[in-house]
N, C-alpha and C positions, 0 to 999 in steps of 0.2 A: 518449615513444617507448620501445619495447622494444629489447632487444639480440637479434640473431639469433646462435645458437650453431653453431659449426662443429666437427666431429670429423674428424680426419685419421687415416687408417688406412694400414697397410703393415707392414713388418717392419724390424728394426734389429738390428745385432750389433756388440758391442764385445768385443775380446779380454780387456779388463779395464775395470772401471768402467762408465760409461754413455755412450750416444750422446746428444749434446745438439744442440738446434736453436735458432736465433734466426730468427724469422719476422717480416717486416714487410709490411703491406698499405697501399698508398696513402701510403707514407712514415711510417707509424706502427707501432711495434713492438707486435705482438699476442701474441707468445709468446717466452719465452726460458727454457730449462732442459732438464733431462733428459727424454727421451721415455719412455713407459711400458714399452717393450720394448727390451732391449739384449742379448737372448740367442738370438734366432732366426737361425740360420745359413742363409744362402741356398744353395740347390742349383739351379742353372740359373736360369730366369726366375722372378722373385719372384711368389708367388701368395698368401702368407699375409696375411690382413687382421687384424692386431692394432691395437687402438686406440692410437695413438701420442701425440697431444696434442689439446687442445681450445683454442679461442679464440673470442672474440665480436667482433661488429661491430654498430654501430647498424643498425637494420632499414632505414634509408634509404640505406645504403651499397650502391650498385649501379654498373654500368657498367664502363668500362675502368680496372682497378685494377693498379697496379704492385706485383708481389709479389717478395719476396726471401726465400730460405730458405738459411741458412748452417748447415753441419753440422760437428761436431767430435766426436772420440772414437771413431769407427768408421764403419760403413757404414749408410746409410739408404736403404731402398727405398720411394719415395714412391708410395703407392697412392691409393685414392679418398678423396674428402671428402664427408661428408654434412652437411646443415644442416636446421634447422627453420625455421618462419616462412613456409612457403609459403602462397600465397593459397588460401583455402577458401571459395568463394562461398556466400552464403546461398541463391542460386538457381543450381543447376547448369545447364549447357547443355541437358541432357535435360529437366529440369523446365521450362525456358523454352520449349522446343519444344512440350511437352505442355500448357502452361498459358499460352496467349495469345501467346507468342513475344517476350519482351523480349530484344532483340538489338541489335547495332550497326546493323542496318538498320531499326530501329523508327522510324516517323514518327508513329504514332498508337496509343494504347492506349485501349480502351473503359473506361468507368467501372468495370465489373466487373473488368477486368484490372488496373487501377490499385489497386483495393482489395485484390485478391489479392496483388499485389506488395508493398504496404505490410505485409501480414500476414507475408509471408515474410522480409522484410529487418528490419523492426522500427523503432520510432521512434528509438531512440538512434543507430543507424547512419545512418539517413536524415537526421535533423536535424543530425548532426555534419557532413554535407556541405553542407546548406543549411537554415537555420532555417525551420520550418513545412512542410518537404517532406512529412513523413509525413501531416500533416493534409490537404494537397492531394491526395495519392494516395487517402487514405481517402474523400475527397469526390468523387474522380474528375475533378478540375479541373486536374491537371498537364498541361503541354504539352511537345511535343517541343522546341520552340525554346528554352524557358527551363529545363526541369527534367530531361530524360531523361539528359543527361550526368551529372548529379549522382546520379541513380538508379543508373546503371551503376557509378559510382565507389563508391557506398555498398555495392553488391552485392559488390564485390571488396575491401572494406576489412577483412574478417575474415581473420586469419592463424591457421594451425595451428601452435601452439608445442609440441605434444606429440609429433608424429611427425617423424622425420628422413628426408629424401629424398636420393638421390644427386645430387651436383652434376654437371651434364652440360654444363658451359660450356667454351668454347675457351680454351686457354692459348696466347696469341699471342706470337710472337717469343721463344721459349724460348732461353736462353743458359746455358751452364755455364762459370763462371769467365770470363765476358765473351766467349766464343766461341759462335757459333751452334750450337745443339743440334739437329742435322739429323735425329735420330731422331724428332722431333716436328714436322716441317715441314709436315704435313698436318693440317687442322683436325679431321677425324674421329679421326685417330690421337691428336692432342693431348688429346682428351677423356678417353682411357682408358689411355694409355701410362704405365708405371711407371718414372720415372727412377731410376737407381741412383747415389747420391751417396756419395762417400768423405770421409774425414776431411780437412777443409780446403776442401771444395768449397762454392761458392755458386751456387745455381740461381735464375735470375730469369726472369720472363715477365710479360706483360700479361694479366690475368685479365678476360675479358669476362663479368662476372658478372650473371646475370639469375636471381633466385631462383625464378621460376616457369617456367623452361625445362624442358621435359619430355624 
């Protein structure tokens, strides 16, 4: 398995020295140290997106994750997070529609459609889901009851590790130093709001992480 990389952006300021962060996800510390920026003075609402720190999680880490971010040394404006490892299907939805329609509603594929699908996804990805699946598709003998769920899983097994996308997930139950952070009590607001954290603050929330959420 690969690690998914996360890059946290925002701005930070320390009158002297550095702003430091200790971050844990799911009870495991993923970062501890000085952030990359300790010189950007905030004026009004924070908008400057400097790269602050980077951390990694196993690519299978998804779902409701307990997050804790503790700040020391100055002010930290917590902006957006970007990550890699988003699903990059072998066959896009558009291509599926144009070429025989492999979709969640598929109950039957012609032999011609199966052969085309095998060529698009490839032997390695298909047989990683089910041994011999590629050969069955090439022969046109795969069936909806036994094989199509594996075909769909193989189609979405490829990840894009080169490009970073904006994390657009809800940060539920946000708390600052143990008290409800009411500025983020709406799901849509919680996706994009920049909390402003001061020296000694600890910010916690439940991260509803889905790497393919658009």
